[in-house]
C-alpha positions as CSV (number, residue, x, y, z in Angstrom):
1,M,6.7,15.2,9.1
2,N,8.6,12.0,9.0
3,S,7.4,11.2,5.5
4,F,9.5,14.0,4.0
5,P,13.0,13.0,2.9
6,I,15.9,15.0,4.3
7,I,16.3,18.1,2.2
8,S,19.7,19.7,1.9
9,I,20.4,23.0,3.7
10,E,21.3,24.5,0.3
11,E,17.9,23.6,-1.2
12,L,16.1,24.9,1.9
13,Q,17.9,28.2,1.6
14,N,17.1,28.4,-2.1
15,C,13.4,27.9,-1.5
16,F,13.4,30.4,1.4
17,D,15.2,33.0,-0.8
18,R,12.6,32.5,-3.6
19,V,9.8,33.1,-1.1
20,C,11.5,36.2,0.3
21,N,11.8,37.5,-3.2
22,I,8.1,37.1,-3.8
23,Y,7.4,39.0,-0.6
24,V,10.0,41.7,-1.2
25,S,7.4,44.4,-0.9
26,D,5.8,42.9,2.3
27,K,8.4,41.0,4.3
28,R,6.4,41.4,7.5
29,K,4.1,38.6,6.1
30,I,7.0,36.2,6.4
31,L,7.6,37.2,10.0
32,E,3.9,36.8,10.8
33,A,3.8,33.4,9.1
34,T,6.9,32.3,11.1
35,E,5.3,33.4,14.3
36,R,2.2,31.3,13.6
37,A,4.3,28.4,12.5
38,M,6.2,28.3,15.8
39,V,3.3,28.6,18.1
40,G,3.5,26.0,20.9
41,Q,7.2,25.4,20.5
42,I,9.6,25.6,23.5
43,S,11.2,28.7,22.0
44,P,8.5,30.3,19.8
45,Y,9.4,33.1,17.5
46,R,8.3,36.6,18.3
47,I,8.3,39.6,16.0
48,T,10.6,42.3,17.4
49,A,11.3,46.0,16.7
50,D,14.5,45.0,14.8
51,T,14.6,45.6,11.0
52,F,12.8,43.2,8.8
53,E,16.1,42.2,7.2
54,N,17.7,41.3,10.5
55,Q,14.6,39.3,11.5
56,I,14.6,37.5,8.1
57,T,18.2,36.6,8.8
58,V,17.2,35.1,12.2
59,I,14.6,33.0,10.5
60,R,17.1,31.9,7.8
61,N,19.4,30.7,10.5
62,K,16.6,28.8,12.1
63,I,15.9,27.1,8.8
64,R,19.6,26.0,8.6
65,R,19.2,23.8,11.7
66,T,19.5,20.1,10.9
67,A,18.9,18.5,14.3
68,D,15.5,16.6,14.3
69,R,14.8,18.3,10.9
70,L,13.8,21.5,12.8
71,G,14.8,23.9,10.1
72,Q,13.2,21.8,7.3
73,N,10.0,21.4,9.3
74,L,9.9,25.1,10.0
75,L,10.2,26.1,6.4
76,I,7.4,23.7,5.4
77,K,5.1,25.2,8.0
78,I,6.0,28.8,7.0
79,I,5.1,28.1,3.4
80,E,1.8,26.5,4.6
81,E,1.0,29.6,6.8
82,L,1.8,32.0,4.0
83,Y,-0.4,30.1,1.5
84,D,-3.3,30.0,3.9
85,Y,-3.1,33.8,4.4
86,L,-2.7,34.4,0.7
87,L,-5.9,32.4,-0.1
88,A,-7.9,34.0,2.7
89,N,-6.8,37.6,2.4
90,G,-4.6,38.1,-0.7
91,V,-1.3,39.9,-0.7
92,I,-0.5,42.8,-3.0
93,G,2.0,41.7,-5.7
94,V,1.8,38.0,-4.9
95,S,-0.4,35.7,-7.0
96,Q,-1.3,32.1,-6.1
97,D,0.4,30.8,-9.3
98,N,3.6,32.7,-8.6
99,F,3.6,31.5,-5.0
100,L,3.2,27.8,-6.0
101,D,5.7,28.1,-8.8
102,N,8.4,28.9,-6.1
103,A,7.3,26.6,-3.3
104,F,9.3,23.5,-4.2
105,F,12.5,21.6,-3.2
106,N,14.7,20.0,-5.9
107,L,16.0,16.7,-4.6
108,S,17.8,15.5,-7.7
109,T,17.5,15.8,-11.5
110,D,14.5,13.4,-11.6
111,N,12.5,14.2,-8.4
112,K,11.3,17.1,-6.4
113,I,8.8,18.0,-3.6
114,R,6.2,20.6,-4.7
115,Y,3.4,22.4,-2.9
116,R,0.1,22.0,-4.7
117,P,-3.0,24.3,-5.0
118,N,-4.9,22.0,-2.6
119,A,-2.3,22.7,0.1
120,E,-0.8,19.3,-0.3
121,W,2.9,18.5,-0.4
122,E,3.7,16.0,-3.2
123,W,6.8,14.1,-4.0
124,E,7.2,14.0,-7.8
125,W,9.4,11.5,-9.7
126,R,10.1,11.4,-13.4
127,I,10.6,8.0,-14.9
128,S,11.9,7.5,-18.5
129,V,10.1,5.0,-20.7
130,Q,11.8,4.7,-24.2
131,E,11.3,8.2,-25.7
132,Y,9.0,9.8,-23.2
133,D,8.7,10.5,-19.5
134,L,6.1,9.7,-17.0
135,E,5.4,11.4,-13.7
136,I,4.7,9.7,-10.4
137,K,3.2,11.8,-7.7
138,I,2.9,10.8,-4.0
139,G,1.2,12.8,-1.3
140,L,3.4,13.6,1.7
141,R,1.4,16.0,3.9
142,N,-1.7,18.2,4.1
143,K,-2.2,20.1,7.3
144,N,-5.9,20.4,6.7
145,Y,-6.4,16.6,6.6
146,H,-7.6,14.6,9.6
147,I,-4.2,13.0,9.6
148,N,-1.6,15.4,8.4
149,E,0.8,12.8,7.1
150,I,-0.4,11.0,3.9
151,V,1.8,8.2,2.6
152,P,4.0,7.1,5.6
153,D,7.8,6.8,5.5
154,H,7.8,2.9,5.7
155,V,5.9,2.8,2.4
156,L,7.7,5.7,0.8
157,Q,11.1,4.0,1.2
158,Y,9.9,1.1,-1.0
159,I,8.4,3.4,-3.6
160,Q,11.5,5.5,-3.8
161,Q,13.8,2.5,-4.2
162,S,11.4,1.0,-6.7
163,I,11.6,4.1,-8.9
164,I,15.4,4.3,-8.5
165,A,15.7,0.7,-9.6
166,F,13.4,1.2,-12.6
167,N,15.4,4.3,-13.8
168,N,18.5,2.1,-13.5
169,N,16.9,-0.7,-15.6
170,R,16.6,-3.0,-12.7
171,N,13.0,-3.9,-13.5
172,A,12.7,-7.1,-11.4
173,A,13.9,-5.4,-8.3
174,S,11.6,-2.4,-9.1
175,L,8.5,-4.6,-9.3
176,A,9.3,-6.6,-6.2
177,L,9.8,-3.4,-4.2
178,I,6.6,-1.7,-5.4
179,S,4.6,-4.9,-4.7
180,I,5.8,-4.8,-1.1
181,A,4.7,-1.1,-0.9
182,L,1.3,-2.1,-2.1
183,E,1.0,-4.9,0.4
184,G,2.0,-2.5,3.2
185,T,-0.6,0.0,2.0
186,L,-3.4,-2.6,2.0
187,R,-2.4,-3.9,5.4
188,D,-2.5,-0.4,6.8
189,A,-5.9,0.3,5.3
190,L,-7.3,-3.1,6.4
191,H,-6.0,-2.7,9.9
192,H,-7.8,0.7,10.0
193,L,-11.0,-1.1,9.1
194,G,-10.5,-3.8,11.8
195,Y,-8.9,-6.6,9.8
196,T,-5.8,-8.2,11.2
197,Y,-3.2,-10.8,10.6
198,T,-3.0,-13.7,13.1
199,Y,-0.3,-16.3,12.5
200,G,-1.8,-19.7,11.8
201,A,-5.4,-18.5,11.9
202,P,-7.6,-20.4,9.5
203,T,-8.9,-18.7,6.3
204,Q,-11.6,-21.5,5.9
205,D,-14.0,-22.9,8.5
206,V,-12.5,-25.7,10.6
207,Y,-14.9,-28.6,11.3
208,D,-15.2,-31.0,14.2
209,I,-13.3,-34.3,13.8
210,S,-15.3,-37.5,14.1
211,D,-14.6,-41.1,14.9
212,M,-15.0,-43.8,12.2
213,N,-14.9,-47.5,13.1
214,I,-13.6,-49.9,10.5
215,F,-14.5,-53.6,10.7
216,P,-13.3,-56.5,8.6
217,D,-16.0,-57.9,6.3
218,P,-16.0,-61.0,4.0
219,N,-16.4,-58.7,1.0
220,G,-13.9,-56.0,2.2
221,F,-14.5,-53.6,5.0
222,R,-17.4,-52.2,6.9
223,V,-17.4,-48.7,8.4
224,S,-19.7,-47.1,11.0
225,F,-19.8,-43.8,12.8
226,P,-20.6,-43.8,16.5
227,N,-21.6,-40.1,16.4
228,A,-24.6,-38.7,14.6
229,M,-23.9,-37.2,11.2
230,P,-25.9,-34.6,9.3
231,N,-27.5,-37.3,7.2
232,N,-28.3,-40.8,8.4
233,Y,-26.7,-43.7,6.6
234,S,-30.2,-45.2,5.9
235,R,-30.8,-42.5,3.3
236,Y,-27.7,-43.2,1.3
237,L,-28.4,-44.4,-2.3
238,T,-32.1,-45.3,-1.6
239,N,-33.8,-43.7,-4.6
240,P,-34.7,-46.1,-7.4
241,T,-32.6,-44.0,-9.8
242,D,-29.5,-43.9,-7.6
243,P,-26.4,-45.7,-8.8
244,T,-25.2,-48.8,-6.9
245,H,-22.2,-47.0,-5.6
246,H,-20.1,-43.8,-5.7
247,T,-16.4,-43.8,-6.4
248,C,-14.1,-41.6,-4.3
249,R,-10.4,-41.1,-4.7
250,I,-8.0,-41.6,-1.9
251,K,-4.3,-41.1,-1.4
252,R,-1.8,-41.1,1.5
253,F,0.4,-38.2,2.4
254,Q,3.1,-37.7,5.0
255,K,3.4,-34.8,7.4
256,G,6.4,-35.1,9.6
257,A,6.5,-38.6,11.0
258,D,2.7,-39.2,10.5
259,F,0.8,-40.5,7.6
260,F,-2.7,-39.2,6.6
261,L,-5.4,-40.2,4.1
262,E,-6.9,-37.6,1.8
263,I,-10.3,-38.5,0.3
264,R,-11.4,-36.6,-2.8
265,S,-14.7,-36.5,-4.9
266,V,-16.7,-36.6,-1.7
267,S,-19.7,-34.4,-2.5
268,N,-22.1,-37.4,-2.3
269,I,-20.9,-38.7,1.1
270,I,-19.7,-35.6,2.9
271,D,-22.8,-35.3,5.1
272,Y,-22.8,-39.0,5.8
273,W,-19.2,-39.3,6.8
274,S,-18.3,-36.0,8.5
275,S,-19.6,-33.5,10.9
276,D,-20.9,-30.1,9.8
277,N,-20.1,-28.6,13.2
278,V,-17.7,-25.6,12.9
279,V,-15.2,-25.6,15.8
280,T,-13.1,-22.7,14.5
281,P,-14.7,-20.2,12.2
282,A,-12.8,-18.8,9.3
283,I,-11.0,-15.5,9.8
284,M,-10.4,-12.8,7.2
285,N,-6.7,-13.1,7.7
286,I,-4.3,-10.8,5.9
287,S,-1.8,-13.7,5.2
288,G,-0.2,-12.1,2.2
289,L,-0.6,-9.8,-0.8
290,G,-3.2,-12.0,-2.5
291,A,-5.3,-12.2,0.6
292,A,-5.0,-8.4,1.1
293,I,-6.1,-7.7,-2.4
294,N,-9.0,-10.2,-2.1
295,I,-10.2,-8.7,1.2
296,A,-9.8,-5.1,0.0
297,R,-11.7,-5.8,-3.2
298,N,-14.4,-8.3,-2.2
299,H,-15.0,-7.8,1.5
300,A,-13.9,-4.3,2.7
301,N,-14.8,-3.0,-0.7
302,F,-12.4,0.0,-0.8
303,L,-10.2,-1.2,-3.6
304,T,-12.0,-0.7,-6.9
305,D,-11.0,-0.5,-10.5
306,L,-10.8,3.3,-10.1
307,D,-7.9,2.6,-7.7
308,L,-6.3,-0.4,-9.4
309,P,-7.6,-2.2,-12.4
310,S,-8.7,-5.7,-11.4
311,D,-7.2,-7.3,-14.4
312,S,-3.8,-6.4,-12.9
313,D,-4.3,-8.5,-9.8
314,N,-3.0,-11.6,-11.4
315,V,0.0,-9.8,-12.7
316,I,0.8,-8.2,-9.4
317,Q,0.5,-11.5,-7.4
318,T,2.5,-13.5,-10.0
319,V,5.2,-10.8,-10.0
320,R,5.3,-10.6,-6.2
321,N,5.4,-14.3,-5.5
322,N,8.0,-15.2,-8.0
323,L,10.3,-12.2,-7.6
324,I,10.3,-12.4,-3.8
325,H,11.1,-16.1,-4.1
326,L,13.3,-15.7,-7.1
327,S,14.9,-18.4,-9.2
328,N,15.5,-19.2,-12.9
329,N,12.4,-21.3,-12.9
330,A,10.3,-18.5,-11.4
331,L,11.0,-16.4,-14.5
332,L,9.3,-19.1,-16.6
333,E,6.0,-18.7,-14.8
334,N,3.2,-17.4,-17.0
335,V,1.7,-13.9,-16.4
336,S,-1.8,-13.2,-17.8
337,T,-1.9,-9.7,-19.2
338,S,-4.5,-7.8,-21.2
339,S,-2.6,-8.6,-24.4
340,G,-2.2,-12.3,-23.6
341,T,-0.1,-14.7,-21.6
342,I,3.7,-14.3,-21.5
343,T,6.5,-15.5,-19.2
344,L,7.5,-13.4,-16.1
345,G,10.9,-13.0,-17.7
346,D,9.4,-11.5,-20.8
347,F,7.2,-9.3,-18.7
348,I,10.1,-7.9,-16.8
349,K,12.0,-7.1,-20.0
350,D,9.0,-5.0,-21.3
351,K,9.7,-1.4,-20.1
352,N,6.1,-0.3,-20.9
353,K,4.4,-3.1,-19.0
354,V,6.6,-2.6,-16.0
355,S,6.1,1.2,-16.0
356,D,2.3,0.7,-16.3
357,T,2.4,-1.6,-13.3
358,I,4.4,0.8,-11.2
359,L,2.2,3.8,-12.2
360,S,-1.0,1.9,-11.4
361,I,0.3,0.7,-8.0
362,T,1.6,4.1,-7.0
363,E,-1.7,5.8,-7.9
364,A,-3.6,3.2,-5.8
365,I,-1.2,3.7,-2.9
366,N,-1.7,7.5,-3.0
367,S,-5.5,7.2,-3.3
368,I,-5.8,4.8,-0.4
369,Y,-3.6,6.9,2.0
370,I,-5.4,10.1,1.1
371,R,-8.7,8.5,2.1
372,L,-7.1,7.2,5.3
373,S,-5.8,10.7,6.0
374,T,-9.1,12.3,5.3
375,N,-11.0,9.6,7.2
376,T,-13.1,8.7,4.1
377,L,-11.9,5.2,3.5
């Protein structure tokens, strides 16, 4: 249960007291749920002949333990066991709605953890946008899923800090953090599907290098290729309608201490002047956020417009690249939005645009991790 934040002892006690009040007419159900919740532990709980009140006090003391979050984890499991029994058998005087209305932990004024009807623990945040509030909900755990943990802690940290930054009007930091959370999510999903990141791996096919001999000629230069090419030189510009020549463009560039020549506009000579033998095939390499979005949308095909609108891809990548590598000039970069093109600086100032982006990304993150947890990605 590492995805849960640390919940204060006071809040754990408050929640447990609310649950005890619901079961005031049948406290044994709490003892039975605790017994089931602690099966397999080194010191499992056993119902004794002592009074229910004394045994409830024993459980309350167990919930107060902070080492390794033992008390917190125990209460979470007790609530899960109580709810499972309630759904399967019913309990006199306890309704599903009443149970769920009391199964929550307040973390601060703008966020809480709540147990949902589908037996899922959700972390809820409230963000303020001008005169109204929006809710962001992130799944933490569902014991019925293939993987109990939903959104992992390493991603939750960035989501949480992004929301805190947004609520403190630090929009640039908020967007940068949420974009990191999205990349982490996509990397986890792609890794699950067999995609990896290999430093330096080519994302395009790498072709064989060939020799080219250059001879002086009275009219300039003469070139020849000692190795066979895909097309023989004898076929070059041989049709009656062919032009007398093709013009390419060439420039020098320096890399370290060496100079290289780059030839452009080569579509007419590429099969005469270079090999088509691939020596290193391209790899779907998760080199960054842009690559992760592209692979997830167009190759792995799990990121759809239902998860994250595709017209937000440009916005997210522009925001990510320029806010991670921040400068005054970066804020002048254009961002293409559904309402037109604006600068990144103006985008950051627009609370509605920023909140829309955060909400869309968090919904996508939650959706992807739920599918990972249920083995349906």
